[in-house]
N, CA, C and O of each residue as an XYZ file, in Angstrom:
732
protein
N       0.089     32.060      0.619
C      -1.066     31.257      1.005
C      -0.801     29.801      0.623
O      -0.419     29.502     -0.508
N      -1.012     28.902      1.586
C      -0.788     27.488      1.322
C      -1.934     26.913      0.495
O      -3.085     27.332      0.613
N      -1.587     25.951     -0.338
C      -2.584     25.275     -1.163
C      -3.187     24.129     -0.390
O      -2.556     23.565      0.505
N      -4.411     23.786     -0.739
C      -5.015     22.614     -0.109
C      -4.449     21.367     -0.770
O      -4.041     21.395     -1.931
N      -4.431     20.287     -0.025
C      -3.886     19.014     -0.503
C      -4.563     18.595     -1.812
O      -3.921     18.017     -2.689
N      -5.849     18.886     -1.939
C      -6.592     18.427     -3.118
C      -6.379     19.304     -4.352
O      -6.926     19.004     -5.413
N      -5.600     20.374     -4.238
C      -5.470     21.296     -5.370
C      -4.296     20.986     -6.296
O      -4.120     21.668     -7.306
N      -3.498     19.985     -5.981
C      -2.335     19.671     -6.798
C      -2.717     18.839     -8.016
O      -3.629     18.014     -7.954
N      -2.021     19.058     -9.109
C      -2.243     18.269    -10.324
C      -1.476     16.956    -10.217
O      -0.606     16.807     -9.359
N      -1.804     16.002    -11.096
C      -1.101     14.720    -11.128
C       0.408     14.925    -11.298
O       1.210     14.290    -10.613
N       0.778     15.811    -12.208
C       2.200     16.049    -12.481
C       2.892     16.626    -11.242
O       4.009     16.226    -10.917
N       2.233     17.563    -10.550
C       2.818     18.132     -9.336
C       2.988     17.055     -8.260
O       4.011     17.013     -7.576
N       1.989     16.190     -8.113
C       2.075     15.120     -7.108
C       3.201     14.157     -7.466
O       3.995     13.784     -6.602
N       3.277     13.754     -8.724
C       4.334     12.832     -9.159
C       5.709     13.441     -8.913
O       6.593     12.776     -8.373
N       5.898     14.695     -9.303
C       7.179     15.360     -9.069
C       7.471     15.498     -7.576
O       8.614     15.351     -7.142
N       6.438     15.780     -6.803
C       6.602     15.877     -5.354
C       7.011     14.551     -4.737
O       7.855     14.515     -3.842
N       6.412     13.452     -5.215
C       6.781     12.121     -4.709
C       8.223     11.808     -5.086
O       8.976     11.273     -4.272
N       8.605     12.131     -6.291
C      10.001     11.901     -6.717
C      10.987     12.694     -5.859
O      12.135     12.285     -5.686
N      10.533     13.831     -5.323
C      11.390     14.673     -4.480
C      11.142     14.438     -2.985
O      11.605     15.206     -2.142
N      10.407     13.370     -2.671
C      10.108     13.005     -1.265
C       9.429     14.126     -0.489
O       9.745     14.355      0.678
N       8.512     14.814     -1.122
C       7.776     15.900     -0.474
C       6.591     15.307      0.310
O       5.771     14.593     -0.266
N       6.496     15.596      1.612
C       5.390     15.051      2.416
C       4.012     15.427      1.884
O       3.098     14.603      1.921
N       3.844     16.647      1.392
C       2.546     17.072      0.885
C       2.109     16.208     -0.302
O       0.913     16.000     -0.510
N       3.073     15.706     -1.079
C       2.733     14.908     -2.257
C       2.161     13.559     -1.839
O       1.190     13.079     -2.425
N       2.764     12.952     -0.828
C       2.247     11.662     -0.345
C       0.895     11.873      0.312
O      -0.003     11.049      0.143
N       0.729     12.969      1.063
C      -0.573     13.283      1.657
C      -1.617     13.474      0.558
O      -2.750     13.010      0.684
N      -1.236     14.146     -0.503
C      -2.165     14.351     -1.624
C      -2.567     13.025     -2.240
O      -3.735     12.811     -2.562
N      -1.595     12.133     -2.405
C      -1.887     10.821     -2.979
C      -2.843     10.048     -2.074
O      -3.778      9.411     -2.558
N      -2.613     10.101     -0.762
C      -3.515      9.430      0.184
C      -4.937      9.956      0.057
O      -5.897      9.190      0.142
N      -5.072     11.266     -0.147
C      -6.404     11.875     -0.184
C      -7.062     11.823     -1.558
O      -8.259     12.082     -1.688
N      -6.289     11.492     -2.573
C      -6.736     11.577     -3.959
C      -8.061     10.860     -4.210
O      -8.962     11.429     -4.827
N      -8.188      9.631     -3.745
C      -9.414      8.867     -3.985
C      -9.786      8.065     -2.743
O     -10.401      7.002     -2.836
N      -9.405      8.587     -1.582
C      -9.573      7.879     -0.323
C     -11.002      7.401     -0.090
O     -11.216      6.217      0.168
N     -11.965      8.281     -0.174
C     -13.352      7.911      0.124
C     -13.869      6.840     -0.821
O     -14.537      5.898     -0.395
N     -13.566      6.981     -2.084
C     -14.008      5.999     -3.069
C     -13.391      4.630     -2.796
O     -14.079      3.611     -2.868
N     -12.107      4.606     -2.485
C     -11.417      3.340     -2.200
C     -11.988      2.716     -0.932
O     -12.261      1.516     -0.904
N     -12.172      3.519      0.123
C     -12.731      3.003      1.371
C     -14.122      2.420      1.126
O     -14.419      1.310      1.568
N     -14.962      3.161      0.431
C     -16.319      2.668      0.151
C     -16.286      1.385     -0.656
O     -17.037      0.451     -0.373
N     -15.424      1.333     -1.658
C     -15.367      0.153     -2.516
C     -14.927     -1.078     -1.725
O     -15.527     -2.144     -1.858
N     -13.886     -0.941     -0.905
C     -13.411     -2.083     -0.107
C     -14.505     -2.545      0.851
O     -14.768     -3.742      0.967
N     -15.142     -1.599      1.536
C     -16.168     -1.972      2.515
C     -17.412     -2.550      1.847
O     -18.147     -3.312      2.474
N     -17.653     -2.204      0.606
C     -18.772     -2.795     -0.138
C     -18.402     -4.123     -0.798
O     -19.246     -4.776     -1.411
N     -17.139     -4.513     -0.668
C     -16.666     -5.761     -1.267
C     -16.004     -6.642     -0.206
O     -14.840     -7.024     -0.321
N     -16.787     -6.949      0.830
C     -16.397     -7.890      1.894
C     -15.318     -7.375      2.818
O     -14.709     -8.169      3.535
N     -15.055     -6.081      2.834
C     -14.013     -5.549      3.695
C     -14.574     -4.722      4.830
O     -15.748     -4.349      4.838
N     -13.713     -4.446      5.779
C     -14.042     -3.597      6.916
C     -13.213     -2.320      6.814
O     -12.341     -2.205      5.953
N     -13.485     -1.380      7.681
C     -12.773     -0.101      7.670
C     -11.264     -0.325      7.768
O     -10.491      0.298      7.039
N     -10.851     -1.206      8.662
C      -9.428     -1.507      8.834
C      -8.826     -2.065      7.540
O      -7.700     -1.725      7.174
N      -9.584     -2.919      6.856
C      -9.113     -3.455      5.573
C      -8.902     -2.322      4.578
O      -7.910     -2.301      3.848
N      -9.838     -1.385      4.554
C      -9.744     -0.258      3.622
C      -8.508      0.591      3.928
O      -7.830      1.059      3.014
N      -8.218      0.788      5.219
C      -7.008      1.537      5.594
C      -5.762      0.817      5.069
O      -4.859      1.438      4.510
N      -5.735     -0.499      5.260
C      -4.587     -1.290      4.804
C      -4.443     -1.232      3.288
O      -3.340     -1.070      2.767
N      -5.561     -1.366      2.588
C      -5.539     -1.356      1.126
C      -5.025     -0.020      0.608
O      -4.190      0.019     -0.296
N      -5.519      1.070      1.178
C      -5.069      2.388      0.737
C      -3.574      2.557      1.010
O      -2.839      3.056      0.158
N      -3.128      2.147      2.184
C      -1.705      2.267      2.514
C      -0.856      1.451      1.548
O       0.146      1.949      1.034
N      -1.242      0.215      1.297
C      -0.487     -0.636      0.373
C      -0.501     -0.053     -1.041
O       0.509     -0.080     -1.744
N      -1.652      0.472     -1.444
C      -1.763      1.074     -2.769
C      -0.876      2.288     -2.920
O      -0.215      2.453     -3.945
N      -0.853      3.142     -1.907
C      -0.010      4.343     -1.953
C       1.467      3.944     -2.015
O       2.239      4.536     -2.769
N       1.855      2.949     -1.228
C       3.248      2.484     -1.252
C       3.613      1.982     -2.643
O       4.673      2.317     -3.172
N       2.725      1.170     -3.241
C       2.997      0.622     -4.574
C       3.070      1.726     -5.620
O       3.951      1.708     -6.479
N       2.152      2.686     -5.555
C       2.155      3.779     -6.524
C       3.416      4.636     -6.354
O       4.035      5.018     -7.347
N       3.797      4.938     -5.123
C       5.037      5.710     -4.894
C       6.235      4.961     -5.461
O       7.101      5.558     -6.101
N       6.282      3.665     -5.228
C       7.388      2.864     -5.760
C       7.381      2.906     -7.291
O       8.432      3.060     -7.913
N       6.215      2.771     -7.889
C       6.125      2.792     -9.343
C       6.491      4.153     -9.915
O       7.070      4.237    -10.998
N       6.159      5.209     -9.201
C       6.559      6.549     -9.639
C       8.079      6.671     -9.570
O       8.713      7.163    -10.504
N       8.659      6.217     -8.454
C      10.119      6.297     -8.295
C      10.834      5.478     -9.365
O      11.904      5.872     -9.830
N      10.259      4.349     -9.760
C      10.875      3.478    -10.765
C      10.437      3.858    -12.182
O      10.779      3.188    -13.157
N       9.671      4.952    -12.269
C       9.161      5.459    -13.541
C       8.301      4.441    -14.286
O       8.309      4.386    -15.516
N       7.557      3.632    -13.522
C       6.586      2.699    -14.099
C       5.256      3.398    -14.323
O       4.448      2.962    -15.144
N       5.031      4.481    -13.596
C       3.842      5.302    -13.829
C       4.313      6.609    -14.418
O       5.209      7.266    -13.887
N       3.698      6.976    -15.522
C       4.020      8.238    -16.176
C       2.747      9.089    -16.224
O       1.713      8.624    -16.703
N       2.813     10.328    -15.734
C       1.634     11.199    -15.799
C       1.131     11.300    -17.233
O       1.913     11.444    -18.173
N      -0.148     11.225    -17.377
C      -0.747     11.309    -18.706
C      -1.147      9.950    -19.253
O      -2.080      9.864    -20.051
N      -0.459      8.878    -18.841
C      -0.816      7.531    -19.297
C      -2.187      7.158    -18.742
O      -3.008      6.563    -19.439
N      -2.422      7.506    -17.505
C      -3.714      7.336    -16.835
C      -3.746      8.370    -15.727
O      -2.702      8.774    -15.213
N      -4.942      8.799    -15.360
C      -5.038      9.735    -14.244
C      -4.476      9.052    -13.009
O      -4.680      7.853    -12.818
N      -3.784      9.787    -12.182
C      -3.194      9.238    -10.969
C      -4.277      8.638    -10.068
O      -4.078      7.586     -9.459
N      -5.392      9.302     -9.994
C      -6.524      8.821     -9.194
C      -6.994      7.451     -9.689
O      -7.236      6.549     -8.886
N      -7.121      7.296    -10.989
C      -7.552      6.031    -11.593
C      -6.512      4.947    -11.348
O      -6.860      3.811    -11.027
N      -5.258      5.289    -11.494
C      -4.171      4.339    -11.292
C      -4.139      3.856     -9.841
O      -4.037      2.655     -9.590
N      -4.226      4.787     -8.884
C      -4.245      4.425     -7.477
C      -5.421      3.507     -7.182
O      -5.279      2.509     -6.476
N      -6.568      3.847     -7.718
C      -7.770      3.036     -7.503
C      -7.563      1.617     -8.019
O      -7.928      0.650     -7.350
N      -6.984      1.493     -9.193
C      -6.755      0.170     -9.794
C      -5.751     -0.638     -8.975
O      -5.946     -1.835     -8.764
N      -4.686      0.003     -8.516
C      -3.694     -0.685     -7.688
C      -4.340     -1.151     -6.378
O      -4.089     -2.270     -5.930
N      -5.166     -0.305     -5.766
C      -5.845     -0.681     -4.519
C      -6.796     -1.858     -4.752
O      -6.872     -2.768     -3.926
N      -7.506     -1.840     -5.852
C      -8.383     -2.977     -6.164
C      -7.573     -4.252     -6.344
O      -7.982     -5.323     -5.896
N      -6.434     -4.135     -6.994
C      -5.551     -5.285     -7.179
C      -5.158     -5.855     -5.817
O      -5.236     -7.066     -5.608
N      -4.735     -4.987     -4.886
C      -4.333     -5.440     -3.548
C      -5.504     -6.102     -2.837
O      -5.333     -7.138     -2.196
N      -6.700     -5.509     -2.944
C      -7.850     -6.076     -2.240
C      -8.252     -7.421     -2.856
O      -8.571     -8.363     -2.131
N      -8.237     -7.511     -4.164
C      -8.552     -8.799     -4.798
C      -7.547     -9.868     -4.373
O      -7.937    -11.009     -4.125
N      -6.287     -9.530     -4.285
C      -5.290    -10.499     -3.814
C      -5.579    -10.928     -2.382
O      -5.452    -12.105     -2.045
N      -5.966     -9.979     -1.542
C      -6.295    -10.306     -0.154
C      -7.532    -11.212     -0.103
O      -7.571    -12.169      0.671
N      -8.522    -10.914     -0.914
C      -9.717    -11.771     -0.942
C      -9.370    -13.174     -1.418
O      -9.903    -14.154     -0.899
N      -8.486    -13.278     -2.397
C      -8.062    -14.615     -2.858
C      -7.334    -15.353     -1.753
O      -7.482    -16.568     -1.622
N      -6.552    -14.644     -0.956
C      -5.842    -15.277      0.154
C      -6.831    -15.754      1.222
O      -6.685    -16.845      1.773
N      -7.832    -14.927      1.504
C      -8.812    -15.264      2.541
C      -9.817    -16.314      2.073
O     -10.248    -17.173      2.843
N     -10.176    -16.226      0.803
C     -11.199    -17.127      0.240
C     -10.618    -17.786     -0.998
O     -10.658    -17.205     -2.083
N     -10.071    -19.003     -0.854
C      -9.392    -19.657     -1.984
C     -10.245    -19.790     -3.247
O      -9.693    -19.879     -4.344
N     -11.541    -19.804     -3.125
C     -12.408    -19.941     -4.302
C     -12.805    -18.604     -4.917
O     -13.574    -18.563     -5.878
N     -12.278    -17.505     -4.363
C     -12.620    -16.175     -4.869
C     -12.144    -16.015     -6.309
O     -11.010    -16.364     -6.637
N     -12.999    -15.497     -7.151
C     -12.663    -15.233     -8.547
C     -12.647    -13.725     -8.783
O     -13.559    -13.011     -8.366
N     -11.611    -13.257     -9.448
C     -11.550    -11.840     -9.814
C     -12.638    -11.589    -10.851
O     -12.752    -12.338    -11.821
N     -13.434    -10.548    -10.658
C     -14.533    -10.268    -11.582
C     -14.055    -10.018    -13.012
O     -12.944     -9.540    -13.239
N     -14.908    -10.349    -13.953
C     -14.613    -10.054    -15.357
C     -14.473     -8.552    -15.523
O     -15.148     -7.770    -14.853
N     -13.596     -8.166    -16.416
C     -13.414     -6.749    -16.689
C     -12.268     -6.124    -15.915
O     -11.865     -5.000    -16.215
N     -11.728     -6.836    -14.910
C     -10.577     -6.305    -14.179
C      -9.333     -6.942    -14.753
O      -9.122     -8.148    -14.625
N      -8.515     -6.130    -15.384
C      -7.335     -6.640    -16.060
C      -6.111     -6.434    -15.188
O      -5.579     -5.328    -15.090
N      -5.667     -7.522    -14.553
C      -4.500     -7.476    -13.677
C      -3.281     -6.974    -14.441
O      -2.420     -6.311    -13.863
N      -3.199     -7.278    -15.716
C      -2.030     -6.881    -16.501
C      -1.859     -5.362    -16.534
O      -0.752     -4.870    -16.757
N      -2.945     -4.615    -16.315
C      -2.857     -3.159    -16.318
C      -2.125     -2.620    -15.095
O      -1.658     -1.481    -15.098
N      -2.026     -3.435    -14.052
C      -1.420     -2.987    -12.815
C      -0.001     -3.512    -12.762
O       0.229     -4.703    -12.549
N       0.941     -2.618    -12.957
C       2.339     -3.006    -12.945
C       2.921     -2.612    -11.602
O       2.963     -1.432    -11.255
N       3.368     -3.605    -10.849
C       3.836     -3.344     -9.499
C       5.353     -3.273     -9.405
O       5.890     -3.277     -8.297
N       6.044     -3.210    -10.499
C       7.485     -3.066    -10.452
C       8.152     -3.980    -11.450
O       7.550     -4.927    -11.957
N       9.404     -3.680    -11.723
C      10.105     -4.416    -12.762
C      10.938     -5.564    -12.228
O      11.470     -6.352    -13.010
N      11.063     -5.676    -10.919
C      11.887     -6.726    -10.351
C      11.154     -8.061    -10.507
O       9.958     -8.151    -10.233
N      11.858     -9.069    -10.938
C      11.263    -10.390    -11.066
C      10.742    -10.849     -9.716
O      11.250    -10.435     -8.674
N       9.721    -11.710     -9.733
C       9.060    -12.145     -8.509
C      10.050    -12.742     -7.509
O      10.035    -12.356     -6.340
N      10.899    -13.662     -7.927
C      11.842    -14.290     -6.995
C      12.842    -13.282     -6.447
O      13.222    -13.352     -5.279
N      13.270    -12.342     -7.290
C      14.185    -11.308     -6.828
C      13.494    -10.424     -5.799
O      14.097    -10.043     -4.796
N      12.230    -10.100     -6.049
C      11.471     -9.270     -5.125
C      11.315     -9.979     -3.789
O      11.466     -9.357     -2.738
N      11.016    -11.265     -3.816
C      10.880    -12.034     -2.577
C      12.199    -12.028     -1.816
O      12.212    -11.855     -0.597
N      13.303    -12.216     -2.522
C      14.619    -12.195     -1.884
C      14.903    -10.830     -1.255
O      15.393    -10.748     -0.129
N      14.590     -9.754     -1.995
C      14.808     -8.405     -1.470
C      13.975     -8.162     -0.222
O      14.484     -7.677      0.788
N      12.703     -8.497     -0.293
C      11.809     -8.266      0.846
C      12.278     -9.070      2.050
O      12.270     -8.567      3.174
N      12.688    -10.320      1.823
C      13.183    -11.160      2.916
C      14.418    -10.538      3.541
O      14.538    -10.486      4.765
N      15.335    -10.066      2.708
C      16.560     -9.439      3.220
C      16.222     -8.188      4.037
O      16.769     -7.985      5.121
N      15.316     -7.347      3.511
C      14.933     -6.132      4.231
C      14.169     -6.480      5.502
O      14.382     -5.860      6.544
N      13.292     -7.457      5.423
C      12.513     -7.884      6.580
C      13.455     -8.318      7.709
O      13.234     -7.978      8.872
N      14.499     -9.067      7.362
C      15.447     -9.554      8.362
C      16.246     -8.427      9.009
O      16.808     -8.612     10.089
N      16.304     -7.261      8.365
C      16.999     -6.106      8.940
C      16.131     -5.353      9.950
O      16.637     -4.553     10.736
N      14.822     -5.613      9.924
C      13.916     -4.946     10.852
C      14.130     -5.480     12.262
O      14.641     -6.584     12.445
N      13.739     -4.694     13.251
C      13.805     -5.145     14.635
C      12.777     -6.230     14.915
O      11.877     -6.474     14.112
N      12.924     -6.872     16.059
C      12.032     -7.974     16.433
C      10.571     -7.543     16.490
O       9.688     -8.284     16.057
N      10.307     -6.334     17.027
C       8.919     -5.873     17.152
C       8.283     -5.707     15.775
O       7.141     -6.112     15.561
N       9.021     -5.112     14.850
C       8.499     -4.936     13.489
C       8.268     -6.292     12.834
O       7.221     -6.532     12.233
N       9.249     -7.169     12.956
C       9.101     -8.489     12.348
C       7.882     -9.213     12.900
O       7.136     -9.845     12.152
N       7.685     -9.120     14.196
C       6.564     -9.796     14.841
C       5.219     -9.275     14.319
O       4.339    -10.050     13.943
N       5.083     -7.945     14.306
C       3.822     -7.345     13.845
C       3.561     -7.684     12.379
O       2.459     -8.105     12.026
N       4.559     -7.504     11.533
C       4.363     -7.752     10.104
C       4.135     -9.235      9.812
O       3.340     -9.574      8.935
N       4.816    -10.113     10.528
C       4.620    -11.556     10.331
C       3.170    -11.940     10.651
O       2.519    -12.655      9.889
N       2.682    -11.448     11.799
C       1.296    -11.764     12.176
C       0.308    -11.169     11.186
O      -0.686    -11.801     10.830
N       0.587     -9.960     10.749
C      -0.353     -9.259      9.866
C      -0.389     -9.853      8.461
O      -1.467    -10.104      7.922
N       0.772    -10.080      7.869
C       0.794    -10.468      6.463
C       0.953    -11.967      6.240
O       0.338    -12.513      5.324
N       1.753    -12.641      7.043
C       1.945    -14.070      6.821
C       0.843    -14.886      7.483
O       0.355    -15.867      6.922
N       0.455    -14.457      8.703
C      -0.548    -15.216      9.435
C      -1.954    -14.681      9.203
O      -2.927    -15.335      9.579
N      -2.080    -13.519      8.598
C      -3.383    -12.951      8.252
C      -4.218    -12.504      9.439
O      -5.446    -12.463      9.353
N      -3.572    -12.172     10.538
C      -4.312    -11.744     11.726
C      -4.773    -10.291     11.554
O      -4.114     -9.480     10.903
N      -5.909     -9.997     12.153
C      -6.422     -8.624     12.150
C      -5.654     -7.814     13.190
O      -5.079     -8.364     14.129
N      -5.658     -6.510     13.006
C      -4.917     -5.619     13.893
C      -5.377     -5.754     15.346
O      -4.550     -5.719     16.257
N      -6.682     -5.906     15.573
C      -7.198     -6.061     16.936
C      -6.612     -7.310     17.586
O      -6.244     -7.299     18.761
N      -6.532     -8.384     16.808
C      -5.989     -9.643     17.304
C      -4.507     -9.480     17.666
O      -4.057     -9.966     18.703
N      -3.766     -8.801     16.809
C      -2.340     -8.562     17.067
C      -2.180     -7.729     18.336
O      -1.307     -8.005     19.158
N      -3.022     -6.714     18.491
C      -2.962     -5.869     19.691
C      -3.175     -6.718     20.943
O      -2.473     -6.548     21.940
N      -4.131     -7.617     20.889
C      -4.391     -8.493     22.029
C      -3.212     -9.403     22.334
O      -2.842     -9.580     23.495
N      -2.626     -9.973     21.302
C      -1.477    -10.873     21.475
C      -0.293    -10.129     22.080
O       0.380    -10.643     22.973
N      -0.044     -8.922     21.592
C       1.111     -8.151     22.055
C       0.837     -7.363     23.327
O       1.763     -6.829     23.938
N      -0.433     -7.286     23.731
C      -0.774     -6.518     24.919
C      -0.658     -5.027     24.712
O      -0.363     -4.285     25.649
N      -0.893     -4.578     23.470
C      -0.854     -3.150     23.137
C      -2.240     -2.685     22.746
O      -3.154     -3.486     22.554
N      -2.377     -1.374     22.630
C      -3.634     -0.831     22.116
C      -3.648     -0.993     20.596
O      -2.605     -1.169     19.966
N      -4.827     -0.930     20.035
C      -4.978     -1.026     18.583
C      -4.189      0.078     17.892
O      -3.546     -0.172     16.872
N      -4.227      1.294     18.428
C      -3.530      2.420     17.808
C      -2.021      2.210     17.810
O      -1.353      2.550     16.834
N      -1.476      1.658     18.883
C      -0.041      1.390     18.953
C       0.346      0.397     17.861
O       1.358      0.580     17.184
N      -0.455     -0.650     17.689
C      -0.157     -1.666     16.670
C      -0.282     -1.076     15.272
O       0.550     -1.362     14.411
N      -1.303     -0.258     15.029
C      -1.458      0.384     13.721
C      -0.259      1.281     13.421
O       0.286      1.259     12.317
N       0.144      2.067     14.415
C       1.295      2.963     14.230
C       2.565      2.167     13.955
O       3.340      2.510     13.062
N       2.776      1.102     14.728
C       3.979      0.287     14.546
C       3.972     -0.354     13.159
O       4.989     -0.353     12.467
N       2.829     -0.896     12.759
C       2.727     -1.522     11.442
C       3.053     -0.519     10.344
O       3.796     -0.818      9.409
N       2.493      0.659     10.471
C       2.735      1.715      9.486
C       4.207      2.094      9.450
O       4.789      2.237      8.375
N       4.810      2.256     10.624
C       6.222      2.610     10.730
C       7.095      1.515     10.113
O       8.059      1.812      9.407
N       6.761      0.264     10.377
C       7.562     -0.857      9.879
C       7.455     -0.983      8.358
O       8.451     -1.251      7.686
N       6.279     -0.794      7.828
C       6.106     -0.825      6.375
C       6.888      0.332      5.767
O       7.506      0.188      4.712
N       6.858      1.478      6.440
C       7.634      2.624      5.973
C       9.127      2.330      5.952
O       9.828      2.737      5.026
N       9.619      1.620      6.973
C      11.031      1.247      7.013
C      11.376      0.318      5.846
O      12.414      0.484      5.205
N      10.503     -0.661      5.570
C      10.729     -1.558      4.429
C      10.764     -0.764      3.127
O      11.634     -0.968      2.281
N       9.809      0.139      2.985
C       9.721      0.971      1.790
C      10.988      1.809      1.632
O      11.529      1.939      0.533
N      11.448      2.372      2.740
C      12.670      3.195      2.724
C      13.879      2.354      2.306
O      14.687      2.794      1.488
N      14.002      1.152      2.862
C      15.121      0.273      2.499
C      15.056     -0.079      1.011
O      16.072     -0.097      0.316
N      13.839     -0.357      0.539
C      13.668     -0.716     -0.868
C      14.034      0.456     -1.762
O      14.760      0.283     -2.741
N      13.548      1.634     -1.444
C      13.827      2.821     -2.259
C      15.294      3.184     -2.271
O      15.815      3.645     -3.286
N      15.963      2.980     -1.151
C      17.366      3.357     -1.050
C      18.297      2.190     -1.310
O      19.517      2.322     -1.215
N      17.718      1.051     -1.637
C      18.492     -0.159     -1.957
C      19.529     -0.448     -0.879
O      20.690     -0.735     -1.170
N      19.080     -0.366      0.382
C      19.991     -0.600      1.529
C      20.311     -2.069      1.678
O      21.056     -2.451      2.581
């Protein structure tokens, strides 16, 4: 009998992510999805923003698990994912609204996004980004550098919203894969 995605423990999910098990990433996505979506939408975000935040948070948590920056037992995986997602959303709000202040009580220092120095990380991302195809580069450039919404990108490219969402997800996955495999 197969287990439901929500029945795995933090340790099982972490071990599954380390072994690249699809069920583990699905479990991580579902771990606190509703809470994260509600929180983003209650804090100046839209449904699409919440999808992006959850995706970015899951990528960061998977990377931190692979780099052993997250250790089961230090904090519940659900709590850690939630904190990473809040960090991503606060950064996005600061980008959108230069006068945005992170609320008191949120300690950015608690969210460790990796051990690579900032300049090294920028160099790595740039190198990996340049390895992507033109379509991926175009979508990601508009989405992250230019801050365009997915609907806007779909209109510019003449694609449906779903095609752009899928491409964006695939391209981020390719970057993540290159980073994990140090290609």
